[in-house]
N, C-alpha and C positions, 0 to 999 in steps of 0.2 A: 667403591671399587676394591675388590679383593686383590691383594698383591700377587704379581706374577713371580716375584723373586723375593726371598728373605735370606739375609746373611746373618749368621749368629757367631758368637764368640770371636768378635772382630776387634782389632785395634784400629779405630777410625782416625786417620791423621789429617789434621787441619794444615794446609800448606801456607796459610797466612801467619799463624802463630808458631807453627812447628810443634804444637802440643797434640797429644792424643785426646780425643773428645771423651767426655764421661760416659757416653752411651756405648754399648757393646753390640748392638744389633741394628739392622737397617732393613726397611721394606721398600719395594719399588713396584709401581703400577703405572701403566700408560707411558712408560719410558721415563718416569720421574721418580725421585725419592719421595715417598709418601709418609714415612715414619722413621724416627730414630728413638731408641729406647733401650731398656734392658732386655735380656734374652727372653724371659717368660712373657713379657708384655707384647713384644713384637711377634714372637712365635704364635701367640694366640690369634693373630690376624690372618693366619694361613687357612686355606681350605684345601680340598683335594687337588686342585689345579695348580697350587703354588709350588714352585721349586724352592726347597729349603736346603741351604748349604751351611754346614758347621765349619767355620774357618779355623778352628782350633788355635786361636790366638794370632793368626796371620794379620799383617798390616794392610789396611785398605787406604789407598790414596785416590783423589779424584783421577779420572781417566787421563793417562798421559797423552799429550798431543805433540806431534812433531811440527814445529813451526815453519818448516820449509822442506818440502820433498817433491819428487816427481814420480808418482806411482806408475802411470801408464808408460811414459817414455823410459823410466828406469827398468820396468819389467822387460821392455824390448831390448834396451841397450846392454843389460847384464846377461843376455843369452849368448853363450859361446865360451871362449877361453878366458878364464879369470887370471889376469896378470897382476892383480893388486898385491900379491904376496912376494913378487920378485923384487929383489933389492939391488941387482946389478945386471949389466948387459948379458953376462953369461947365463944367468938364470932365465932371462927372457928368451935367449936363443934356444936353450934346452927345452923350455916349455913349448915354443913354436915348433921345434923339430918333432916333439912327440905328437903334437896336434896334426902336423902335416902328414905324418905316417898313417894317421887314421882317416885322412880325407879321401873322398872319392875323387877320381880324376876330373879336373876342371871345376871342382867345388870351391866355394869361397870360404876363407877362414876369417872368423870374426873374433876379435879379442877386445877386452875392456879392462879398465882400471890401471893402465900403465902409468907409472910414476916417472916424471922426467928426471928425478934424482938418480935413476939407474944409469944415466949417461955420465954421471960424475963430472959435470961441468963441460963436457963435450957437446957439440950440436945435437939437438934432438932430430934424428933423421933415420931413414930405413937402412942406410949403408951397413950398419953392423949385422943386419939380418938378411941382406940380399942373397947370400948363398943358401940359407935355409929356405927362403921364400922364393927361390928361383922358379918362375913360371906359375906361381900360386897367386891368385888374386886375394889380397888380404886387406882388411881394415882393422887397425889397432887403435881403439879409442883411448885417449889419454884420460887420466883420472878426473880432470876437470870437466869433461864432456863438452869442452869448447874447442877441442882440437883432436886430430887423429893423424896416424901414420898410415899412408896407403902404399902398398908394395908396388914395385915397378910394373908388374902385370896389371894391377888395379888401375894405375895411372894410365897405362896404355889403353885399356878397355874404355876408360872414361874420356880418352882423347886429350889428356892433360900433358902437354909437352913444353910448357913455359908459363910465365906469369899471366895472371888474369886481373881484370878490374871488376870491382863489385860495388853495389850500392851501400853495403855495410862498410863503414870506413875502416874497421879493424880486420876485415876478412882478407886472407892472403893465401896464395899458393906460394909457399916459400921456395926460393930458387937459390942455387949457388952462384958464384961469380960469373959463370958462363951462361946463366939463364936457364939451367936445367933444374927441374923440380927435385927437391931433396926427399920428397915423400911427406913432408909435414904440411898439413892443411889447417889453417887457423879460422875459427868461427864457423857458424852454420852455413853461410853462403858458399864457402870453399868446400866444406865437408860434403855438402849436398851433391857436388859434382860427381862424387864416387858413390854416395849412398843411393842415388836414384837409379843407378845401373845394376846395383847388387840385388840378388834375389831377396825377396821379402817373405816372411811367414804369412800364412793365410789370416784372414780376419779372426776366425775362430781360435786359431792358435794364439794370436796376440791377446785376445780377451781372456783365454784360460791362463796364460802366463801372468796377466794382471791379477786374476782371481787368486792364483797361487801365491803371488807376492803379498797380496793384502792379507791372506790368511796367516802367513808367516809374521807379518807385522803385528797382527792381533795377538798371536802367540808370544810375541816379545813384549807385550804389555801396552801397545798403542791402541787407543780408542778413537783417535782422530788425527787429521793432518791438514796442513795448509798447502794444498797442491798448487805449485807455481807454474802451471801451464795447462792449456786445454787443447793441446795439439792433436792432430789426426782424429782418430775415432775415440779419444779418451772420454768425452762427455757421453757419447752413445754407450760406451762400455759401462760407465758408472750407472747410467739409467737402466741398462739391461740387468746388471748384477743387483741393483737396488730392487727392481721390480720382482726379481726371482728370490729375494731374501738372502742374497749371497754377498752383500756388501758389509764387511765386518768393521769398517772404519767410517767415521763421520768426516766427510771431506768438504773443505771450503776451497773452491777452485778460482784461481785468478788467471784468465786468458791473457795472452800477450798483446802488447801494442808495440809494434816495431816502427822504425823510421819509415816514412812514406805511407803510413796507414791512411792518412787523409781524413777529411772532415766526415765523409760518409762512414768510414771505418770506425772512427771514434764514436759517432752516434750509435752505431750498431753495438759497440761494446757497452755503452750506457744502457741501451735497451735490453741487453742480455742479462743485466744484473738481477739477481733474485730468482732466476730460473733454476730448476733442479728437481729433486725428488725428495723422498722422506729423509734420506741420510746424506744427501749431497746438494750443494747449491753453488751457483756462480756468485762470487762476492769479491769484488775488487778487480784490479787490472795490474798485470806485471809488465814492467818496462826495464830496459837495460840502459845503464849510463856508461858502461865500459865492459871489457872482457875480463882477462885474468892476468895476474902478475907473472905467473910462470911462463906464459906465452908472449909476454911483452905487449899485450893488448889491453891492459888496464889504462886508466887515465890518471896520471900522476902530475902533481904540480911541478915536479922536476923530473926529467927523463930518468929511466933506470940506468944501470951501469953499462947497458948495451946501446944506450941512446934511444930506447924504445919506450912504449907506454906513454905516448905523448898526446893521444887523441881520444876524444869521446866516441862512443858507439854511434851516437847520432851525428851525422855529418854537420848538422846545424843544431848545436845544443839549445839554442833559444827556441827551436821548434818543440823540443822536449818540454821546455818550460811552459810554452803555450798549451800543450796537451795536458800537462798537470793542472793548469789553471782551469781548463774546460771540464776535466773530470772532477775536480774539487767543487766547482759550482754546481755540478750535477749530483753531488753527494756521494761520489764513487771513491772509495779508498784505493790508494795505489801502493804497490810494492816495487821499489826500484832496486835492481841489482847495481850496487855501487861498491867497488872493491878498493880502488885507489883513492888517495886523499882528495884529488881534484874532483873526482866523480861524486864522492860523498858531499863535498862542499856545494857542488852545483845542484845536487838533488835537494839539499836543505834550502839553498837559495830559492829554488823553484817552489817549494812548499811555503816558504815565508812569503813570497810574492803572491801565491794563491790565497793564503790566509788574509793578507792585507787587502785583497779585493773583495772580502766579505764572502757570504755564502754559508752553508750549513757547517756544523761541526763534523769534521771527517778525520778519521784516524789513519794517517799515512804511515808507511813503513819504509825502512831502508834495509836491504838484505846484504849480508856478508861483512861489510865494514872491516876490512882486513888491516888497514892502517889509517889512522887519523891523527892529526896534530892536536895539541892541547886546546886550541881556541875553538875547536869544533865540538868538543864533548858536551858542553852545557846547552848547546842549541837543540839537541834532541829533546830534552825535557821542556825547554822553553817553547818549542814549536809543537810539542805533543807527538813527536815522531817516534815510533817504536824502533828499537834497535834489534834486528833479527840476526842472531849470531850462530855460527856453526863451529863450536870449539874443537871438534875432532879434526877439522882441517888443520888447525894449528898443531894438534898432537901428532898427526900421522904424516904430514907433508913438510914440516919444518923441523929444525933442530935447535937445541939450546945454544950451540956454539956458532950458529949462523952459517954453517957450511952447506946448507941446502940451497937448492936453486932459487926458491922464493926469496930467501934472505940475501943471497949474493946479488940478486938483481936489484934489490932495494938499497943495499948498503946498511951499515950499522945503525945509523940514526933512525931510519924508518923501520928497519927490522926489529928494533927494540920497542916499537909501538904495535906489536902484533896482537890482533884480536883483543882489544882493550875492554874485555867484559867487566872487570872490576871497576875500572875508571868510569865506564858508562853507567853502571849500576849506581856508583857513588854520586854521580852527577845528577841523579834523579830520573834517568831514562828507564822506560819499561823495556827490559831485556827478555826477549823470547829466544828459546834454544831450539835448534833443529839439526837435522843431519845433512840436508841437501842430497839425500839418496837419489841416484846411485853414486854420487861423488864419494860419499862415506857411508859406512854401515848404518842402518836405521834403528837397531835396538836402542830404545830410549835410555836404558840404564847405562849403556856405554856413552851416550851423549852427555848425560848428567855427570858421569864419572870424569870424562874428559874436561869438562868445565871446572872441575875441582882439582885434578892432578896435573893436567896439561903435559902429560908424558906420552911418548910413543906407545901405542897399544901393543905393538909387536914386542916391545922390550920395556917393561915398566920400571926396570932398574936404571934406565937412562935419565939424565937430568931433565927437568921440566923447562919448557920454553916460556919465559916470562911468568914465573910462579907468583909474582906480585899481582898478576891479573886474574888469579884463580877466584872462583866464586865459592861461597860456603855451601854446605849440603842443602840448607834450606833454600838459599837463593837459586840453586840449580833445580830443585824441585819446583819452585815457583815459576821458573822459566819454561816449564812444560805443563803447567796447570793454570794457575790464576793469571799469569802474564799472557799466556796464549789466549785465554778467554778474553782478557782486556783488549788485546790487539784485534780480536774479531768483534768487539763490541758486545760480547756475550757474558760479561762478568756477573750479571744478575741471574744467569741460569746455568752457568758452567764454571768449572775450575775449583769448586769447593764441595764438601759433603754437607749438604743442608737440605731440609725439606723444601720441595718445589724445584730444586735443581735437577738437571739431567742425571739419570742413573747410568752415567758413564764412569766406570770404576776400574782400577787396577789393583790386584791383590798380590802382595809380595810375601815371600817366606821370611824376610827380615826387614827391619826398619831402615829405609834409605838414608835417614838422617844420622844414624849412629854407625852404619856400616862404613868401613874404610873405603875411600874413593877407589883404590886399586882393586878392591874385592867386589864393588857394587855390580859390575857387569855379570858376575857369576851368581847373583842372587836369583833363585828360581821365581819365575812368574807363575803363580798358582791359578789365577783366574783373571780373565778379562771380561768385562761386562759393558755392552753397548746398548743404551736405551732399555736397560733392565733385562737384556738377553745375553747369556754367556756366549762369547765368541771363541773363548779358549778356556779349557778346564783341565787342570793337571790331574793325573790319575790318582794322586794322593787325597783328593777331595771327594 
């Protein structure tokens, strides 16, 4: 088979050793790497149909994979007013005022990316914005996508005038001492009260927003992602884009299993495994063990400073354990959202119990792991549980002096155990890096940089939060290449530059291992290749 793509004058980087391979050229056919060698030898394999690109000494890494993102829901949630750059209430108020002036009468205002730190320790509520949003139905999604602020008019239209009860143990319509809603809605069940009455874009608009977001991800150097939801029309969208040749990322999709799913629902999730298309497939199940620390909905072994974060997401945590056992026996890998120390411990306990009951070898994962005690670290390696981390959450939403909302809620002891990437790596755990987009930006060079410098990306001169937990440049690269492949059970066909491996490649203008962490996000992505086909090509090539 003649190659469809040949890359010449390349520095081929091995993410296992950190060394540049002796070969300088690569050929791909049928979506796989078919030859490595010197330029003349590999060039001779080409025919008239082969795309030949001279990389002029650029660095080639295995395709970068985001270990945790939400492409379809992210494309929808990030439509509207971007509040992620606001650092105080006044900036938010000014941004809202500008947006309101441009709104048609009666139209809804959608905002996203709101950081609770803008409230400077005061309650997260709509009160500071009531004057600006007077009569305007507005939904302002907080950065964690687990909570939102709904304006007075939005609450009125949704018929929310007091507290509600929900099947989700951590969901809440937050009310003041007089029982009046403050505008803060916690977790999906509460947020949906407003979301379901707000206007929605058409199906075609949502699919095209997804397509646009995926193209931008490819241009940033991503060749794949572990998509942590299959909600709404997302699977249908992936299928349609794949069939049309418009899917620029290889996606591994984990549908959700929520409390109350029931036996029939769990069986349906098991039967769904392996379905998909050429570039996407359903693989694994996503579960939640808690919410978020910033909202007081995480599950901590001791309550936070407000007396919150005391409960699991599952009203009966043992039901979660039973579901993990059933999925394990069926050979289905699980990915559990577990942020607080109690949530992480329970998720590990569930995996340990499932493994003790026998069954196939399954690679389970825990997502986020924002604070864990010392006695938890070694269990990841011992149980073969992947640690899926999002270092830019630590960079952008916490502070070295612990004056941020996350740290204040936890207190000094637990805040000093923030995102223990280094300790987990050293304990033998497989650490996978991701963005959790739309919670944080998806460009993979920024994710790897954050794992190394742990500084606020808005101001890299500020002190790092927990610099002792930083990863090396090679470890950060491994977190988005070989480790991501291992977590997916694909280490024999992905994550390295080798004959027979997938021709998923990222080409950079500089070596990510020798570039300073603070400068890494600015390194140009020259070429992104998926299954031997360029999905992004810089004009300089």
